[in-house]
C-alpha positions in Angstrom: -2.5 39.7 66.0 -5.2 37.2 65.1 -8.0 38.8 63.1 -11.1 39.1 65.0 -14.5 37.4 64.4 -17.6 38.3 66.5 -19.4 35.3 67.7 -23.0 34.2 66.6 -24.6 35.6 69.9 -22.8 38.8 69.5 -23.3 39.2 65.8 -27.0 38.3 66.3 -27.6 40.7 68.9 -25.7 43.6 67.0 -27.8 42.9 64.0 -31.0 42.8 65.9 -30.2 46.1 67.7 -28.5 48.2 64.9 -30.3 46.9 61.8 -33.6 45.2 62.3 -34.9 45.3 65.6 -38.1 43.1 66.0 -40.3 41.9 68.9 -39.0 38.4 68.9 -37.4 39.1 72.3 -40.3 40.3 74.8 -37.8 40.2 77.8 -35.5 42.9 76.3 -35.3 46.0 78.2 -35.7 49.4 76.6 -35.4 52.8 77.9 -38.8 55.2 78.0 -38.4 56.4 74.3 -37.9 52.8 73.0 -40.8 51.5 74.8 -43.2 53.8 73.4 -42.0 53.2 69.9 -41.6 49.5 70.3 -45.1 49.4 71.7 -46.3 50.8 68.6 -44.3 48.4 66.6 -46.0 45.4 68.3 -49.5 46.6 67.9 -49.1 47.2 63.9 -47.0 46.2 61.2 -47.6 49.1 59.1 -45.8 51.8 61.2 -42.5 52.9 59.8 -39.0 53.1 61.7 -38.8 56.8 62.9 -35.0 57.2 62.8 -33.6 57.3 59.4 -29.9 57.7 58.4 -29.2 60.7 56.3 -26.5 59.1 54.2 -28.2 55.7 53.2 -31.7 56.2 54.1 -31.5 53.1 56.3 -34.1 53.5 59.2 -34.1 52.2 62.9 -36.5 52.1 65.7 -34.2 53.9 68.1 -31.8 56.7 68.0 -29.3 54.7 69.9 -29.3 52.3 67.0 -29.2 55.0 64.4 -26.1 56.5 66.1 -24.3 53.1 66.2 -25.0 52.7 62.5 -23.8 56.0 61.3 -20.3 55.0 62.6 -20.3 52.9 59.6 -20.2 56.0 57.7 -17.8 58.2 59.7 -15.6 55.4 60.7 -15.5 56.3 64.3 -14.4 53.7 66.8 -14.9 54.8 70.4 -14.2 51.5 72.0 -10.2 51.2 72.3 -8.2 48.2 73.7 -5.6 49.7 76.2 -3.5 46.7 75.5 -3.1 46.9 71.8 -4.6 49.9 70.9 -7.1 48.2 68.4 -10.4 50.0 68.3 -14.0 48.9 67.6 -17.4 50.5 66.8 -19.4 48.7 69.3 -18.8 47.5 72.7 -19.9 44.1 72.0 -16.9 43.6 69.5 -14.5 45.3 72.2 -15.6 42.9 74.8 -14.9 39.6 72.6 -11.5 41.3 71.6 -10.5 41.6 75.1 -10.4 38.1 75.7 -7.6 37.7 73.3 -5.3 39.5 76.0 -7.2 38.2 79.2 -7.1 34.5 77.8 -10.7 34.0 79.0 -12.5 31.2 77.4 -16.0 30.8 78.8 -17.5 28.7 76.3 -16.6 24.8 76.9 -17.3 22.0 74.7 -19.7 19.2 76.9 -18.0 16.5 75.0 -14.2 17.1 75.0 -14.0 20.2 77.5 -12.1 22.4 74.9 -12.9 25.8 75.5 -13.3 28.9 73.3 -13.5 32.8 73.8 -16.4 33.0 71.6 -19.6 31.1 71.4 -19.3 31.1 67.6 -16.2 29.1 67.8 -17.8 26.5 70.2 -20.6 26.1 67.7 -18.5 25.2 64.8 -16.5 23.1 66.9 -19.1 21.0 68.1 -19.8 20.1 64.5 -16.6 18.1 64.8 -18.4 15.8 66.9 -21.9 15.9 65.3 -20.6 15.6 61.7 -23.0 18.3 60.9 -22.2 20.3 57.7 -25.1 22.7 57.1 -23.6 24.6 54.2 -23.6 22.5 50.9 -22.5 23.7 47.5 -25.4 23.8 44.7 -22.9 22.6 42.1 -21.1 19.8 43.4 -23.1 19.0 46.7 -19.9 19.2 48.7 -20.8 20.3 52.3 -18.9 22.5 54.9 -19.4 23.2 58.5 -18.9 26.8 58.0 -20.3 29.2 55.6 -16.9 31.1 55.0 -15.5 27.7 53.8 -18.6 27.2 51.5 -18.1 30.5 50.0 -14.4 30.0 49.5 -15.0 26.7 47.9 -17.5 28.1 45.4 -14.7 30.2 43.9 -13.5 27.1 42.4 -16.5 27.1 40.3 -16.8 30.6 39.6 -13.1 31.2 39.0 -13.4 34.3 41.3 -9.9 35.3 42.7 -10.8 38.6 44.8 -7.6 38.9 46.8 -4.8 40.4 44.4 -1.1 41.3 45.3 -0.6 45.0 45.1 3.1 44.4 44.0 2.7 41.6 41.1 -0.9 41.5 40.8 -1.3 37.6 41.2 -4.8 36.9 42.7 -5.9 34.3 45.0 -9.3 32.7 46.1 -8.6 33.1 49.9 -7.1 36.2 51.8 -4.8 33.7 53.6 -3.2 32.6 50.5 -2.6 36.4 49.4 -1.0 37.0 53.0 1.5 33.9 52.5 2.1 35.2 49.1 2.9 38.7 50.3 5.8 37.3 52.3 7.7 36.7 49.1 7.8 40.5 48.8 8.4 41.4 52.1 10.8 38.4 53.1 8.9 37.7 56.0 9.4 34.2 57.5 7.4 33.9 60.8 7.7 30.0 61.2 11.1 28.9 62.6 12.4 25.7 63.4 13.2 24.8 66.9 16.1 22.5 66.0 18.2 24.6 63.4 16.7 28.0 63.5 15.7 27.8 59.8 12.5 30.2 58.8 9.8 29.5 56.5 6.9 31.9 55.2 4.3 29.4 56.1 3.3 26.5 58.6 3.3 23.9 55.9 6.6 24.3 54.7 7.9 24.4 58.4 6.2 20.9 58.9 7.6 19.6 56.0 11.2 20.8 57.0 10.8 19.5 60.5 10.1 15.8 58.9 13.9 15.8 57.7 15.0 16.2 61.5 12.6 13.4 62.5 13.8 11.2 59.9 17.7 11.9 60.7 16.6 11.0 64.3 15.0 7.9 63.4 18.1 7.0 61.1 20.6 7.7 64.0 18.6 5.8 66.6 18.4 2.7 64.1 22.1 3.1 63.3 22.9 3.2 67.1 20.6 0.2 67.7 22.2 -1.7 64.9 25.7 -0.9 66.1 24.8 -2.1 69.6 23.3 -5.0 68.5 26.4 -6.0 66.4 29.0 -4.9 69.2 27.3 -6.9 72.0 28.2 -10.4 70.8 32.0 -9.5 71.0 31.2 -9.5 75.0 28.8 -12.5 75.2 30.6 -14.7 72.5 27.1 -15.5 71.1 26.9 -16.1 67.2 23.5 -15.2 66.3 23.9 -15.8 62.3 23.8 -19.3 61.4 25.1 -20.5 57.6 22.0 -22.9 56.3 24.3 -25.1 54.4 26.9 -26.2 57.0 25.3 -24.6 60.1 28.4 -22.8 61.1 27.7 -19.9 63.4 29.0 -16.4 62.8 29.1 -13.4 64.9 28.5 -10.7 62.6 26.2 -10.8 59.4 28.7 -9.2 57.2 30.9 -12.2 57.5 28.4 -14.4 56.0 29.4 -13.4 52.7 32.9 -14.0 53.1 32.0 -17.4 54.6 29.9 -18.4 51.6 32.9 -17.6 49.4 
């Protein structure tokens, strides 16, 4: 199953509700306890967050947000998918995940009508149309449309390879490269050719292989076309090849060599 990433809207809502709840959203609805706390917050900048985690001392405006935070320590994931049994610590993550199974893609590009299951993906996609690359490397000024791509790129400069194979200790800059590498040890080849059923560890190797079939098909079509063109004059009597010195017409180009000798 594809790795789940939470979209920007969901992530920002969770960050604001779980980590640092502020008064930037005056239309948000709070329960009675939160209203009194949040009213005090709006009236002063000096009041502290009254709900504190007993494990890391991080503080929150509401007990509900503290409870959600504590799941990072306990590992509790109360929201379980009934189709794949994957579990989540927050309902927002769970709702986004369910779209994998339902196929729901509520976020549509207004330029090409491509749809996405997460607003985050739509935001990134739109940069294809705008050319926007807001994340710039401070060492070589190369720019990227996603912050994750910038972080991966920066490892070229730092030499960091944080993803290490637990079987041979080879290290990689990207987790993707590690996953592909591990298939050498497991023997997994998830990419299969639909023409000869040969399998490969990665999609690039499959694409390279498929070019062999494309070339062979082109050769066959070219050969068949060439053979037909040679055969047709036997019926029509046409002699399309003409000797320049003597202007004699020949039916097949191979006969030209014999004629010239």
